[in-house]
N, C-alpha and C positions, 0 to 999 in steps of 0.2 A: 634592409634599407633598399628602396628602389633606386635603380641606376640613374634616374633623372633628378634625384633629390639628394642634397648633401646633408639634410637634417636627419638624424636618427629617428626612426618611426616612433620610438618611445617619447621623443620630444615634440612630436607633431601636435598640432591643434587643428580645429576645423577652419581656422583662418589661414593656416600656413600650408596645409596638405589636403589633397583630394580624398574623398571617401574610398576611392579604389585602393588606398593603402591601409584602410582601417580593417578591423576584424569583420565588419559587416559593410555592405554597400548602402546601408541606411542608418539613420540616427535613431536609436531606440526611443520610443515614445515615453516621455516623462509621466504623463497622466496615467496611461495604461499600466505601466510597471509600478508606479506608486500606489495605484488602486489595488493591484494584486498583492503587493507587499503588505499593505494595510489590512487587507482581507485575511491573509494568512496569519498576520500578527494577532488579529482578533480571534482566530480559531485556536491559536496557541493558548491564549488566556482562557477560552472556554474549555479546552481540553484539560488544562490544569485544574480548573474548578470541578469538572466532572470526575477527574481522577481522585481528587481529594474526597469528594462525596461518595463515590461508588467503589473506590479502591480497586479498580480493574487495571492493574499496573502493567501487565504485558501489552495490552491494547494501547495504553497510554504511551509507553516507551516507543512503540512502532509509530504511532501517530505524531508524537512530539518530534521524533527524528525526521520524519518526512516533511512536516509543516515548517519546522525550523529551517531546514535546508531550502525550502521554497522561499522563505523570507530572505535568506542570505543570497539566493540566486537572483531574486528581483532587485535587491539592493545593488548587486553587481551591475545589473542592466541599467539601473538609475544612474550609477556612476558613469556608465558608458554613454549615457545621453549627453553628458557634458564633455567627455573625451573618449571617443570610440577607438583610440589608437593604443592606449596603454594596456599592458598584459594582465595586471593584477585583477582588475574588475572582470575581465574576460575569463580568467581562470576561475574566479569565484562563481560567475554565472554558469560556465560550462560544466564544472564538476557538480555543483549543488543541484542544478535543475535536471541534470542527467540521472543522478542516483536517487533523488527524493521520492519519486513514485514507487520505487522498490520497497521503501518503508511502508508506504500506504497500502501496497499490495500485501505485505506481511500482516498488517492489521486485519485485512479481509480474510486471509488464510486462517488466522487464529479463531475466527468465528465459526468456520465450517464444522469443526469437531463438536462444538456445543450444539449446533443446529441438528447434527446427526443424533446426539443424545436426546434432544428434546423430542424428535420424531420417532426414535427407536433405532438402537444399534443393529438390531436384527434385520433391519430393512436396508442396510448398507452393505455394499460389496466388501469394503474395508473397515477396519476398526477406526474409531475417531482418532486415536493416537497416530495411526499411519498417515492420515491426511495431513495432520500437523507437521510431522517429521519430514514428509516428502516435499511439501510445498514451501516450508520455511527453508529447507536445505536448498531447493532450487532458487529461491529468492536470494539467499546468501551468495550463491555462486554468481548469479547475474549482477548482484551488487558489487562484488569484488572485481569482476571483469570491467564493469562500467567505470568504477572509481579509478582503477589502475589505468585503463585506457585514457580516461579524461586527463589524468595527471600527466601521462606521457605526452599526449597530444598538445596540451597547453604549454608545456615547458620545453618541448623539443626545439632544437636549434637548426635542425636539418629537415628537408622534405621527407626523407625516409623515416625519420623519427616521428614526424607528424602523421604519416601514413600508418605506421605501426600502431600508434595510439588510437587512431581512428578505427582501425580494423579490430582492435581489442574491444573498444567501446561498442562497435557494431555487433561483435560476437555476443557481448553481454546483453544487448538489447534484443537480439534475435532469440537468445535463450529465454529472456523474460517474456517475450511474445509466446514462445512455445509453452512455457510453464503456465502462463495465463490461459492459453487455449486448453491445456490439460485440466486446469482447475475448473474452467467453465464446463468442460465435458463431464468431469466428475460430478459437478452440481446437477447437470442435466440428467445424468443417469440416476442419481439419487432421487430427483424429483419424479422421474419415470417409475422408479420402484415404488414410491409412495402412492402414485396414481394406480398402479396395478394392484397393490396390496389392499387399498381402500382404507377409509378412516378407522375402521374397527381394529386394524392391525397395529395402529400407532401406540406409542408409549402412553398409557392412561394417566400417569402422574403429572404430565405436562399438558393435559387437555385444555385447561383454563388458559394457560399461557399462549398456546397455539391459536386459540380463538380470539385473542385480544387484538384490537386494531393496531396497537403500538408494535406488537411483534410482527404482524403482517407488513406494516409499513417499514419496519427494520429490514425485512427480507427484500422488499422492493428497493430500498435504499442501497443495500449491499450489492444488488444486481446492477443498479445504475453506476455505483462507484467502480466496480470491476470492469464494466463496459467502457467507461470513460478512460480508465487507466490503459485498457487494451487499445483503444483508438489512438490515444497519445503515443503509446509505444510503437504501434505500426507506423505512425507518422514519423517518429524519430528514426526508425529503421530506414524508411525511404529517404529521409533527409541526409543521414550519414552515408547512405549508399552512393549519393552523388558527390560526397566530399564536403569539406568546410566551405569551399568556394562555389558549390553548386547553386542552382536556382532556388531550391527549397530553403536552403540555409540563409538565403538573402531576401526572403519574402516575409516582411514583418507581420502583415495581417494574418497570413497562414499560421505563423508561429503563435500569435496571440490567441487564435481560436483553437488550434489543435493541441497546443501545449498549455497555454494559460487557462482558457475556459474549461477545457476537459478536467484539469486538476482542480480548478476552482469548484466545479460541480462535485467531483469525487470527494474531496476533503470536506466540503460542506455537508454532503450526505452522511459521511462517516462521523461528523461531529454532532449535527442536529438530530440524527437518528442513532444516538450513542447506545451501545448495548446495555450500559448501566440503567438507562431509562427504559429501554424496550424489553429487556429481559425481566424487569419488574422484580428484582431480588433473586432471580433464579440463575444468575451467571455462574456463581460458585458451585451450586448443586448440579449444574449441567457439565461441569468439568468431568472428563471421562474417567480420571483416576479417582477423584473424590466421589463421584457417583457410584463407581464400582465398590468402593469401601463402604459407602452407606448401604448399598444393597446387601453386601456381605454381613454388615453389622445387623441389619434388619433380620436377615435369615438366621443369624446366630442367636439373636434375641428370641425369635419365634421358637427355635429348637430348645433353648434353655427353658423357656416358659412351658413348653410341652413336657419336657423332662421333669420339671418341678411339679407339674400337675400329676404326672404318673406316680411320682414318689409320694406325694401327698395322698393320693387315692389309695396307693398301696398300704400306707401307714394306717389309714382309716379302716381298711379292710382287715388288717392284722388285729387292730384293736377290737 
C-alpha cells in the first residue's frame, strides 16, 4: 500500500487510486485483448477438429497447451481493463502468457525429426530421435523456470521475493532464446547439407511429398512460427531485464505487437498449416521409430522371399 493512501491496493479502483499504484501504468485495451482471446479460442476449436481428424496427438497436446494458456492470459488482461489493481488477473496474465509460447515451440520441435526422415536421415548430423530429445528437454527446462519464476514474482510480498521470481523467469526466457537459436542453427545446417548433397541424395520414398505445394508451404509456415516465437522471446528478455516497473513493461503498444501479434502469427501458421494436412497421410510413416521398423520389416520380407525362392529352386532341381 502506498504511504499516501489509506486504501489497500487490492481495494483500489480507477476512480479512487492513480494508475501509478496499478500493475501497469496503462489500462489494458479491451478491444485488443478481447480480439486476441477470441482468436486463440477459435484456434483451439480448429486444433481439436484437426486432432480428431488426423490423430496427431503429440502435436495437438503441445498446441492445445500453448493456445489455451494464451486464452487464459488474455482473459486476465481483459479483467485488468476493468480493475488493474487486483492481483489475481495479473497473476493469470503473467504466468500464462509467459509460458504459453514454450508449448508452441515444443510443437515446432516435434516436426523436425519427421522432416529429417522425409529428406533422409543420412543427410543429418544427428539422428531424428536426438533432435526431439534435446529440444523437448530444453523446452521443458525453460518452461519450468518461467513458470516457477512467474509464480514466485506474482505472489511475493517483498521486493526481494519479486526480484527472485523475476530473475528466475528471466533465466528461463534466456534459456528459451538460446534453445531456439540452437534449433534454428540445426535447421540451417540440415538445409545446407541438403543443398550440398543435391536432390538425388534425398530419400526417394518421400519424393512426391517433398514436391507438393502443401509440404513446401508447411516448411515456410514452420519457419515463420519459430521466427515469431524467437522475436517474442527476445522482447520478453529485454522487458524483464528492466524489471516489472521498467519502460518496456509499461508500453502497451509494444506489448501488443511484440507479444500479441507475434504469437497471433505463430499459432495461426501452426494451425492453418497443420502437419496432418501438409504431410498428406505421411506423418506416422515419417516417425523415426516407425520408419525404422518398416524398413527392417521390408528388408526381412525381401530376405525371406529370396530364401523361399532358393528353397523352391533347389527342390525343383532335386526332382
